[in-house]
N, C-alpha and C positions, 0 to 999 in steps of 0.2 A: 079964207078959212080952209084948214087942212081937212082932207077926207078922214072920216072916222077910223078907217082901217090903216092909215099910214103909220101910226105908232106900232101896230103889230108887224107891219112890213119892215120897219126899221129895226125892231127888236129881233126879228128873225134873221135879218142881214147881219146884225151885230153878233148874234150867237153863232151863226154859221161860220162866218169868217174868223171870228175870235176863237171859236172852238177848233177850227182847222189849224190855225197857227199854234194853238196849245198842244194839239196832237203831234205836231212835228217835233216838239221839244224832246220827248223821250225817244221818239224814232231816230232823230238825228244824234242823240247821245249814243245809241247803239251803233249807228253807222260810223261815228267818229272812232270808237274803240276798235271796230273791225277794219278801219282803213289801213292799219299797219299790216293786216293779214291779206287784204284784197285791195290792190293798188287803185283800181278804178273807182272805189268808193270815196276817195278823197274829193274829186270834183263833185260827186253826188252830195257830199256833206255841204259844200258851199252853195250848191244849187238849192238844196232844201232850206238853208239859212236865208237865202234870198226870197224864197216862197213864203217863209215864215214872216219876214218883214212886210211883204206886200199884203198878205192876208190880214196880219195884225193891223196894218195901217187902214185898210178898207173897213175892218171891224170898228176901229177907233173913230173913223169918220161917221159911220152909221150911229155909233153910240153918242157922239156929240149932238147929232140931230135928234136922236131919241130922247136926250136929256130935256128937250123942250116939252115933252109930254110927261115924263116921269123923272124929275130932277135927280132925286137921290139914287135910284137904281141906274139911271143913265150915266151919272158921274162915276159910279162904281164900275160899270161896264167899260167906260172910257179908260179908266185907270188900268183895268185888267188888260184890255186890248193893247193899250200903249206899252205896257211893260212886256207883253208877249212879243210885240213888234220889235221893240228895242233889243230883245233877247237874241234875235237873228244876227244882226251885225256884231253885237257884243260877243256872242258865241263864236262867230267866224273869226273875230280878231284874236280871241283867246286861243282858238284852235291853231291859227297861223303862228302864234307865238310858240305854242308847245311843239308844233310840228317842226318849227325852225330850231328851237333850243334843245330838243331832245327830251322834253318833259314827259312825253307819253309814248315814246318808242316808235315814232314815225319820222319820215323825212330826215331832218338834220340829226335826229337821235342816232342815226346810223354812222355818225362820225367815228372813224377808226374801224379796223377790221378785226381779225383774229377771233376764232371761236364760233361755235354754233349758237345762234341767238336763243335766248330763253323767252318763250311766249307764255303769257299768263292771261287767260281770258281775252285773247286777241291782241294783247299789247306786248311789245318787246320791252323787257325790263332788265335792270341790272342794279346792284346794290349801291347805296350811297357810301361816301368815304368817311372815315374817322381816323384819328391819330392812333398809331399802333404799329407793331412789327410782326404780329403773329402770322401774317400771310406773306412775309418777305423772306426769300432765300435765294441767294445767287450772288455772283460777283457784281461789283459796281463799275460803271464805265469811267473813263477818264474825262474830266471836264476842262482840261487844259486848253486855253485859248478861246473859251466860250464866254460871251458876255452874259450879263444878268438876264436880259430879255430872252435870249436863246435858251438858257438853262431853264427858265420858268416855262417856256413853251414845251421843251422836251419833257419836263416833269409832268406837265398837264396831259400831254399826249400819251405818255406811258401809263399814267394813272387811269386814263379813260380805257386804254387797252386792258389794264388789269381788271377793271370793272367788267368789261365784256368777257374776258377769260373766266373770271369768277362765276359769272352767270351761266357760262357754258357747262359748268359742273352739274348743277341741277337740271340743265337742259338735257344732258345725256342720261342722267338718272331717270328723268321723266320718260325719255325714249325707251330705256330698258324696261321700265314698268309696262309701257304700252306694248312693246314687242312680246313680252311674256303673256300679256293679256290675249294676244292674237295667236299664240302658239308658235312663236319664232324658234328656230333651232338654237342650240346652245352656243354655237360658234359666233352667231350674230350678237347674242346677248353678251357674251364674253368680250367681244371686240368693242362694244359700246362702253363697257366698264373700263376697259383699257384706255379708251379715248377720254373718259372722265378723269382718270388718273393723270393723263398727259395734260389735260386742261388745268388741273391743280398745279402742276409743275410750271405751266406757262404763266399762270397767275402770279406765283411766287417770283418768277424771274422778271415779270413786268413791274411788279412792285419794287424789286431790287434795283432795276434800272431807274425807276422814278426817284427812288431814294438817293441814288447816286447823283442824278442831275439836280435834284432839289435840295439835297442836304437835310432831309427829314423823312420820316417813315410814315406811311399810311396803311390802313387796313380797311376791311369791308364792314359796313354796318349790317346788323341782322336784317333778314328779309321775311318778316312775319306774314306777308301776303301769301307765301308759299304754303302756309298752314290752312288757308281759307278754302272753302269748297270751290271746286271748279279748276283747281290747279292742274289736274290730270285729265280734264275733259277733252274729248275730241269731237269736233263738229262733224255730223254726218256719219257715214259708215267708217268704222275704225281702220280697216285696211286701206281704203281710199285716202283717208285723212293722213295716215302715216306716210303713205307713198308720196302724196303731193307735198307734204311738209318736208320730207327728206329730199325731194327733188329741189325745192327752192332753198331750203336752209343748209342742205348738205352738198348736193351735187353742184349747185350753182354758187352759193355764198362761201362755202368752205374751200372750194377750188379757187374762187376769187381771192380769198384770204391767203392761200398759198401763193398765188400769182403775185400779189402785192408784197408779201413778206420776202419772196425770192428776189423781186426787183429792188426792194429796199436793201436787202443784204448785199446785192451786187454793187450798190452805190455806197454802202457804208464803209468808212475807213476806220471806225473805232472797233477794236477786236472783240470786246465783251458784248457790245450791242450787236455786232454782226453775228456772233455765235448764237445769240438768242433768236435773231431773225431767221437764221438758217434752220435752227431747230423747229421753230414755229412753221416755216414753209414746208419742211419735210413731214411733220406730223399732221398739219392741216390737210395736206394732200392725201395722206392715208385716211383721214376722216372723211374726205370727199369720196374716196373709193369705197369706203364702208357704206356710205349713203347710197351709192349705186347698187350695192349688193342688197340693201334693204328695199330699195324700189323694186329690184328684180324679184325678191322674195314675195313682196306684196302682190305683184302682178301674177306670179306663178300660183300663189295661194288663192287670190281673189278672182282671177280670170278676167273676162271681158269688161265687167264694170270698172275694175281698177285700172285696166289698160286704157279705157276711154277717159277716166279721170286724169290719168297721167298725161295723155295726149292733149286734153283741154288745158292742163296746167302748163304744158310746153308752149302753148300759144300765148300764155300770160307772162313768160319769163322777161320779155322786154319791158314789162310794166312794173317789175319788182323794184322797190326803192333801192337806189345804189348807195352802198356805203361810201362816205366821203372821207377825205384825208383828215379833216377835223370837223367836229360838230360846230354849229353856229355860235355856241357860247364860248368856244375856244378860238374863234376866228381872229379876234383882236390880238390875242396872245401870239398867235402864229404870224400875224401880219407884222408885229413889232420885232420878230426874231430875224436873225441873219439867215436868209434862204440858203446860201451856200453852205453854211455851217450845219443847218438842218439836214441837208443832203449828205454831208460827210458823216452825220450820225444816223443815217438810215431813214430819213423822213423825206418822202417825195411829194411834190405839189399835186393838187387835186386833178390837174389836167392829165397827169400821167395815170392816176387812178382811173379816170374816166376812159382812157384808151384801153386799159387793161380790162375794164368792165365790159366794154363793147365786144372785145374779143372773146371773153369768157362766156357771155350770153350766147354768142353765135356758136361757140364750140359745144356748149351744153345742148343747145337745140339740135346741132348736127349729130351729136352722139345719140340723142334720143331717136332721131330719124333712122339711124343705123341699126336700131333695135336693141340697144343696151338694156333697157328695162324688161325686155322679154326673155333675157337669158337668166338661167338659174344661177 
């Protein structure tokens, strides 16, 4: 015969572990969306998903035993704990898919370079594609000697770059809004608007190259999420947030964009494509220099707290997600293409991107140690 208080013990155990698993669900949802902003949160997400599974399973086992005392409520609690437990591995699987395919702006979503990333409530976002030519302007490349698979791969890669360049336009608009909010001087705000205009030009040229390789025109879908609350929000203190974001998205990523574009241009034998790559390399380098000036302004205006925030961020540079030569969803297209022909048309393999990234991370950290952000 069971002890009279065993049902209460089992009920408490069910509610405690089932409740703990349920609390992890919204917590991990927030962690997932911030993982694109703070790289160390990605393993934290998967760790929490594992804890959710374990807690839910313990709660389900206790609920199964409790059902012998209160069948109806016990079965209900068993179903609840079971569903919460299964939510852990299910969420982890979905997250792995999105992180690999680029669905939510982390991991593989960074396939392709060019342009300052657009961050919306912690996610890197860009527009979807539609048929149209309203964002297309520029010369078309020659496709002589290219097979179908290679042309499709080049079209897909340049379309992805066009999406990233398009997203950079509101990214710079967002930055100008933030700079005015913290009292930045006119020359910085003006330079940010110039950069946005250059990103419009990059977008048009990328769409033109894609149209030349693919034989069809694409454009960008509307981005209604930009109208929702939070699009301009900055986490924490504004000057610190602007400085850290500019360090990572500008000083590091846009300088890396310039590195890749310059290396691609050097390998490219197609004149029209090479001209676009050289233009992107030159202007992305200027955007990176602008970001160094923004970091310096924030440190000068904000003093020691901003300086410490920048120094902390410098220690996190190695953990920033590296842009890859192609996103996971385009890997098969690239694999079927002629690698030598891709190189002749300015597309380098990911191994070369990785080497450029390692060098750029080191150079960015070195420049910080030399005191660049402390200069006016």
